[in-house]
C-alpha positions in Angstrom: 0.0 -0.1 -0.1 1.6 3.6 -1.1 2.0 5.9 2.0 0.7 9.2 2.8 3.8 11.1 4.4 3.1 13.1 7.4 3.7 16.4 5.6 1.1 15.2 2.9 -1.7 14.3 5.7 -0.9 17.8 7.5 -1.6 19.3 4.0 -5.0 17.8 3.9 -5.8 18.3 7.5 -5.1 22.4 7.0 -7.6 22.1 4.5 -10.2 20.3 6.6 -9.9 17.1 5.0 -9.3 14.0 7.1 -6.1 11.9 6.1 -8.3 8.9 6.1 -10.6 10.3 3.3 -7.4 11.1 1.2 -6.1 7.4 2.1 -9.6 6.1 0.8 -9.0 7.5 -2.5 -5.5 6.0 -2.7 -3.9 9.6 -2.5 -0.2 9.1 -1.8 3.2 10.9 -1.6 5.7 10.5 -4.3 9.2 11.7 -5.9 10.3 12.1 -9.4 13.0 9.4 -10.4 15.0 9.1 -13.8 15.8 11.5 -16.3 14.2 13.4 -19.2 12.3 12.3 -21.2 11.8 9.2 -18.9 11.1 11.0 -15.8 8.3 9.6 -13.7 6.6 9.8 -10.2 7.0 7.1 -7.8 5.5 6.3 -4.1 8.3 8.0 -1.7 7.4 9.0 1.9 9.9 11.4 1.8 8.8 12.9 -1.5 7.1 16.2 -2.0 4.6 15.3 -4.6 0.9 14.9 -3.6 -0.3 11.9 -5.9 -4.1 11.6 -6.9 -5.1 8.5 -8.7 -7.6 8.6 -11.3 -9.7 5.1 -11.0 -12.1 3.5 -13.4 -13.6 0.2 -12.3 -10.8 0.1 -9.6 -8.0 0.8 -12.2 -5.8 3.8 -12.2 -6.2 5.2 -15.6 -4.5 8.5 -14.8 -2.8 10.4 -11.8 -2.6 14.1 -11.3 0.7 15.5 -9.6 0.7 18.5 -7.1 3.9 20.1 -5.9 5.4 23.4 -4.9 8.4 24.9 -7.2 9.7 28.4 -5.8 6.6 29.0 -3.5 4.1 28.1 -6.5 2.1 25.2 -6.7 2.3 23.4 -10.1 0.1 20.3 -11.4 0.7 17.6 -14.2 -0.7 14.4 -15.1 1.0 11.1 -16.0 1.9 11.0 -19.6 -0.6 9.1 -21.6 -3.1 9.1 -18.8 -6.8 9.4 -19.4 -8.4 12.7 -19.2 -11.3 11.5 -17.2 -13.3 12.8 -13.9 -11.5 12.2 -10.6 -13.7 9.8 -8.9 -15.5 9.0 -12.0 -16.8 5.6 -10.8 -19.9 7.2 -9.2 -21.3 8.4 -12.5 -22.6 4.5 -12.7 -24.6 5.0 -9.5 -28.4 4.6 -9.9 -29.3 7.4 -7.8 -27.9 9.6 -10.4 -29.9 7.8 -13.1 -33.3 8.0 -11.2 -32.9 11.4 -9.8 -32.9 10.4 -6.3 -29.6 12.1 -5.8 -27.7 15.0 -7.6 -24.1 14.8 -9.3 -21.8 17.3 -7.9 -19.0 18.7 -10.1 -15.9 20.4 -8.3 -13.1 22.4 -9.8 -10.6 20.9 -7.8 -10.1 17.3 -6.3 -9.9 18.9 -2.6 -13.2 20.4 -3.1 -14.4 17.3 -4.1 -13.3 15.6 -1.0 -14.7 18.3 1.1 -18.2 17.7 -0.4 -17.7 14.0 0.0 -17.0 14.4 3.8 -19.9 16.7 4.2 -22.3 14.2 3.1 -22.3 14.4 -0.9 -20.7 11.2 -1.9 -21.8 11.4 -5.6 -19.2 14.0 -6.7 -16.6 14.1 -9.2 -13.8 16.5 -9.9 -12.6 18.0 -13.3 -9.2 16.6 -14.2 -7.5 20.1 -15.0 -9.4 22.5 -13.1 -10.8 25.7 -14.9 -9.4 27.1 -18.1 -7.6 30.7 -17.7 -9.4 33.9 -18.4 -8.3 36.1 -21.3 -6.3 39.2 -19.6 -8.0 42.3 -19.6 -11.4 40.7 -20.9 -14.6 40.4 -19.4 -15.6 37.0 -19.1 -18.6 36.4 -21.6 -20.8 33.2 -21.1 -18.2 31.4 -23.5 -14.7 33.0 -23.7 -14.2 33.5 -27.6 -10.6 32.5 -27.2 -9.4 29.1 -28.7 -10.0 26.1 -26.3 -7.1 24.4 -25.2 -7.0 21.2 -26.9 -8.5 18.2 -25.0 -9.4 20.4 -22.3 -13.0 19.1 -22.3 -12.1 15.4 -23.2 -13.4 14.1 -20.0 -17.0 15.2 -20.9 -16.6 13.4 -24.3 -15.5 10.2 -22.7 -18.3 10.1 -20.2 -21.0 11.6 -22.4 -23.2 8.2 -22.3 -23.1 8.0 -18.5 -23.7 12.0 -18.1 -26.5 11.7 -20.5 -28.2 9.6 -17.7 -27.7 12.2 -14.8 -30.8 14.0 -14.1 -29.6 16.7 -11.7 -25.8 18.4 -11.8 -24.6 20.7 -9.1 -21.7 22.5 -10.4 -19.8 23.8 -7.3 -16.7 25.2 -9.2 -14.7 28.2 -8.1 -16.6 31.8 -7.5 -13.8 33.6 -9.8 -13.4 34.3 -13.3 -11.7 30.9 -14.5 -14.3 29.3 -12.4 -17.5 31.2 -14.2 -15.9 30.3 -17.6 -15.7 26.5 -16.6 -19.3 26.6 -15.4 -20.4 28.2 -18.9 -18.5 25.4 -20.4 -20.1 22.7 -18.5 -23.6 24.2 -18.9 -23.1 24.7 -22.8 -22.1 21.0 -23.1 -24.4 19.1 -20.6 -27.7 21.5 -20.9 -28.7 24.1 -18.3 -32.0 22.5 -17.9 -30.6 19.8 -15.3 -27.8 22.3 -13.7 -27.9 23.9 -10.4 -25.7 26.6 -9.4 -24.2 27.3 -5.7 -24.2 30.8 -4.0 -21.0 31.1 -2.0 -20.9 33.2 1.4 -19.1 36.4 1.5 -15.4 35.6 1.8 -15.3 32.1 0.3 -14.6 31.5 -3.3 -14.8 27.6 -3.1 -16.1 24.4 -1.1 -12.8 24.2 0.6 -12.7 27.7 1.8 -16.5 27.2 2.9 -15.1 24.2 5.2 -12.5 25.9 6.6 -14.2 29.1 7.8 -17.7 27.8 8.2 -17.5 24.0 8.9 -18.7 20.8 7.0 -22.5 21.8 7.8 -22.4 25.0 5.9 -20.9 23.0 3.0 -23.8 20.4 3.1 -26.1 23.3 3.4 -24.8 25.4 0.4 -25.0 22.4 -1.9 -28.5 21.5 -0.7 -29.6 25.0 -1.3 -28.1 24.8 -4.8 -30.6 26.8 -7.4 -31.7 25.5 -10.7 -30.9 27.5 -13.8 -34.3 28.9 -14.8 -37.3 26.8 -15.6 -38.3 27.7 -19.2 -41.2 30.3 -18.9 -41.1 30.5 -15.2 -38.6 32.7 -13.5 -37.8 34.5 -10.3 -34.9 37.1 -10.3 -33.1 35.1 -7.5 -33.2 31.9 -9.9 -30.7 33.8 -12.4 -26.8 32.7 -12.0 -24.6 35.7 -12.4 -24.0 35.3 -15.9 -21.8 38.4 -17.9 -24.0 40.5 -20.2 -24.1 40.0 -23.9 -20.5 40.5 -25.6 -20.7 40.9 -29.2 -17.7 40.2 -31.1 -16.2 41.6 -34.2 -16.8 40.0 -37.7 -13.2 40.6 -38.7 -13.9 43.7 -41.4 -13.3 47.1 -39.4 -16.2 48.6 -41.3 -18.8 46.2 -39.6 -17.8 47.2 -36.3 -19.7 50.4 -35.9 -19.3 54.1 -37.2 -21.7 56.7 -36.5 -24.7 56.9 -38.8 -23.3 53.7 -40.4 -25.1 50.2 -40.7 -22.8 47.6 -38.8 -22.9 44.3 -37.2 -21.3 42.4 -34.7 -21.9 38.4 -33.7 -22.9 37.0 -30.4 -22.8 33.2 -29.3 -26.0 31.6 -29.6 -27.5 33.7 -32.2 -29.7 33.0 -35.2 -28.7 34.4 -38.4 -30.3 34.2 -41.8 -28.7 35.0 -45.1 -30.1 35.1 -48.5 -29.6 36.7 -52.1 -29.8 35.6 -55.6 -28.0 32.5 -56.5 -24.3 33.0 -57.6 -24.2 36.3 -55.8 -21.8 35.2 -53.4 -23.7 34.3 -50.2 -21.6 31.1 -49.6 -18.3 32.8 -50.3 -19.0 35.6 -47.9 -20.0 33.5 -45.2 -16.7 31.3 -45.8 -14.9 34.6 -45.3 -16.9 35.4 -42.2 -15.9 32.1 -40.7 -12.3 32.1 -41.5 -12.3 35.9 -39.9 -13.9 34.5 -36.9 -11.4 31.6 -36.6 -8.4 33.8 -36.9 -9.7 36.6 -34.3 -11.6 34.7 -32.1 -10.6 31.1 -32.3 -14.2 30.1 -33.1 -14.6 26.9 -34.8 -17.2 25.9 -37.1 -19.3 22.9 -38.4 -20.5 23.3 -42.0 -23.3 21.5 -43.7 -23.0 22.1 -47.6 -24.3 19.5 -49.7 -24.3 21.4 -52.8 -20.5 22.1 -52.7 -18.2 19.0 -52.4 -16.0 19.4 -49.4 -13.1 18.0 -51.5 -11.9 19.7 -53.7 -14.4 22.7 -53.8 -14.6 23.7 -50.0 -11.2 22.7 -49.5 -9.9 24.7 -52.3 -12.1 28.0 -51.6 -11.1 27.8 -47.9 -7.5 27.6 -49.0 -7.9 30.6 -51.2 -9.7 32.8 -48.7 -7.0 31.8 -45.9 -3.8 32.2 -48.1 -4.9 33.7 -51.3 -4.2 30.3 -53.3 -5.8 26.9 -53.5 -2.4 25.4 -53.6 -1.7 22.7 -50.9 0.3 24.4 -47.9 1.0 22.8 -44.5 0.2 25.8 -42.5 -2.9 26.6 -44.4 -4.2 22.8 -44.4 -3.3 22.8 -40.6 -5.5 26.0 -40.1 -8.5 24.5 -41.8 -8.2 21.3 -40.1 -8.1 22.8 -36.7 -11.1 25.2 -37.1 -13.4 23.2 -39.6 -15.5 20.3 -39.5 -18.1 19.2 -42.1 -21.3 17.5 -41.8 -22.0 15.0 -44.7 -22.5 11.4 -45.4 -19.4 8.9 -45.1 -17.0 10.4 -47.9 -15.8 6.7 -48.1 -19.3 5.3 -48.8 -21.3 5.6 -51.8 -24.8 5.1 -50.1 -26.1 8.3 -49.2 -28.8 8.7 -46.4 -31.1 11.5 -46.5 -30.1 14.3 -44.2 -32.7 15.6 -42.1 -32.9 18.7 -39.7 -33.0 16.4 -36.6 -29.8 14.7 -37.8 -27.8 17.9 -38.4 -28.6 19.1 -35.0 -27.4 15.7 -33.4 -24.2 16.0 -35.3 -23.8 19.7 -34.3 -24.2 18.6 -30.7 -21.4 16.0 -31.0 -19.4 18.8 -32.7 -19.9 20.8 -29.6 -18.5 18.1 -27.2 -15.8 16.9 -29.5 -14.6 19.8 -31.4 -15.7 22.7 -29.2 -17.5 24.5 -32.4 -18.8 28.0 -31.8 -20.7 28.5 -35.2 -23.0 25.8 -37.4 -23.6 26.7 -40.8 -26.4 25.5 -43.0 -26.1 26.0 -46.8 -28.5 25.9 -48.2 -31.9 25.5 -46.3 -33.5 23.7 -49.5 -31.0 20.7 -49.5 -32.4 19.3 -46.1 -34.8 16.5 -46.4 -37.5 18.5 -44.6 -39.8 16.0 -42.5 -43.2 17.8 -41.9 -45.4 16.1 -39.5 -49.2 15.3 -40.8 -51.1 18.2 -41.5 -48.5 20.6 -40.6 -48.2 23.5 -43.0 -44.9 24.9 -44.6 -45.3 27.9 -42.4 -45.8 25.7 -39.5 -43.0 23.6 -40.2 -40.4 26.4 -40.7 -41.5 27.9 -37.5 -40.8 24.7 -35.5 -37.5 24.1 -37.4 -36.2 27.6 -36.5 -37.1 27.1 -33.2 -35.3 23.9 -33.0 -32.2 25.6 -34.1 -32.5 28.6 -31.8 -32.9 26.1 -29.1 -29.8 24.4 -29.9 -27.8 27.4 -30.6 -28.8 29.1 -27.2 -28.2 25.9 -25.2 -24.7 25.3 -26.7 -23.8 28.8 -27.3 -23.2 28.3 -31.0 -24.1 31.0 -33.6 -26.4 29.1 -36.3 -26.2 30.7 -39.8 -28.9 29.4 -42.3 -28.6 30.4 -46.0 -31.5 30.2 -47.9 -32.5 31.2 -51.7 -35.2 33.5 -52.7 -38.2 32.4 -54.8 -38.5 33.5 -58.5 -40.6 36.7 -57.1 -37.0 38.6 -57.3 -37.5 38.6 -61.1 -39.7 41.6 -62.5 -40.5 42.1 -65.8 -37.3 40.0 -66.7 -35.2 41.9 -64.4 -33.7 41.3 -61.1 -34.7 43.3 -57.9 -32.7 43.2 -54.4 -34.0 40.2 -52.6 -35.6 40.7 -49.3 -35.8 38.3 -46.2 -39.6 38.1 -47.1 -38.3 36.4 -50.6 -37.4 33.2 -48.7 -39.6 30.2 -49.9 -42.4 29.2 -47.0 -42.8 31.8 -44.6 -42.5 35.2 -43.0 -40.4 33.7 -40.1 -37.4 34.1 -42.1 -37.7 37.8 -41.4 -39.2 37.5 -37.9 -37.2 35.0 -36.2 -33.4 36.1 -36.7 -31.3 38.0 -34.6 -29.3 39.1 -38.0 -30.7 39.0 -41.2 -28.4 39.7 -44.3 -29.1 39.9 -48.0 -26.0 39.4 -50.1 -26.2 41.3 -53.7 -23.3 41.7 -56.5 -23.1 44.2 -58.8 -22.8 42.6 -62.3 -20.8 45.1 -64.0 -18.3 46.4 -60.8 -16.2 43.9 -58.6 -18.4 45.0 -55.8 -21.0 43.4 -53.4 -23.5 44.9 -51.1 -24.0 43.3 -47.6 -27.5 44.7 -46.7 -28.3 44.5 -42.8 -31.7 44.0 -43.1 -32.7 42.6 -39.6 -31.0 43.7 -36.4 -32.8 42.4 -33.2 -30.4 43.7 -30.4 -29.1 47.2 -30.6 -25.7 46.4 -28.9 -25.3 44.0 -31.9 -25.7 46.4 -35.1 -27.7 48.7 -37.0 -29.7 48.1 -40.3 -27.9 49.5 -43.5 -25.9 48.4 -46.2 -22.2 48.2 -46.8 -20.6 47.9 -49.9 -17.4 45.6 -50.3 -14.8 44.3 -52.9 -14.7 40.8 -54.0 -11.7 39.2 -55.6 -12.7 36.3 -57.9 -8.8 35.1 -57.8 -8.4 34.8 -54.1 -12.4 34.6 -53.2 -11.8 37.2 -50.6 -13.9 40.0 -49.5 -12.5 43.3 -48.5 -14.1 46.6 -47.4 -13.9 49.3 -49.9 -12.8 52.0 -47.2 -13.0 52.8 -43.8 -15.9 55.1 -43.9 -18.4 54.9 -47.1 -19.8 58.0 -48.4 -23.4 56.7 -49.1 -25.2 54.4 -47.6 -28.5 52.4 -48.4 -30.6 52.0 -45.5 -33.1 49.6 -45.5 
């Protein structure tokens, strides 16, 4: 049996955790041996490293190490260890499945032990603590910076077991990183079954509550956890302290807002509709937008685009937008590989299934968990196999479908962008007129429901494209108007004509 050194036992006692609890979870004291790159931690009662084993079905699948260097605490994991929850075996407890007990998720392992000692045995801890907060940036519900690779792998690995849990108490730290962690967890597991805790003044985590107020205070705090608002029924006290809406730049300065100018900024969870006459550049403009969102904010995108083969068409278009050339380039291709995923039938299988909206949303959920996507693009709407209910009109079906997409976007903080073709009504007396959102086939919902509605119109003579910002729901995310842009067919890139445009077309 591995040994818990006296100094390590004192470390836990100082935090209000009994050494017996640490021993129960097979925590031990270790030391580094060997030379790089083969250095490893082995049990050693004279060592200065606290070792937290991660067990699954009684087998150690990972270890987390805690040590101090130059007065600073440092953490790392066993090389090749499985990124799962600490105490993950409790996820199989039937009390979670039938809803008689909630699952408690903590940010740190010591917080998890505190919860367990306070009478909440069905507690797990995330393996790596909370993600960092961007310097000098107010934390939005989901930080727009790139998510660290593998940071939320523990959710993906346990997605089936988590899917059966009825209630989840998020007992993470009450600070910037903890708020981001809570937002990331809620986005992935769904707000409907999550509860949040309210820490007393002077305490930022369960360990501090235990040290300052005792184990009964910890139990009371968890017992009084409040659910995220029930849909349609709210009290002010039930709302978690989430940051306000923080729009982000589209990447072109002219869209960032000038006095008296049409402008637009995106926000996580929004629903956008884009239309325009075929071949006027809707898809290409959206691809330019996705590249800029990836470059500026680290937003990854999932694309459903059955009209355009992913290879070579979409691949080459993205290459041009990123680098100006469709030639293979390791840096460009690595950027595309990292920031884009594609919803499609198996590219190696000749049999093609009908793709429904439900299928797209299901795969997009998987992309949130596996890839951390921030944008979903459906291009175009008419290529989906629309499964209307019996006696459901086209108008009713489109309304239901849009609600499904908006619900997905809000739940997972993913911006959903739908491209839809207008009807032939845009042809008047043999001439084309500017399309509107009302020209989209099927329903006025295409104008009424989006947070942003755009019309892309290309000048047939000049190499110019006008982006009509026809619908803006929230005033902090834009203003209706029109912005002229230059399009380069060779590079497939859109650029603004100038910083301030002399005349603007207001819708």
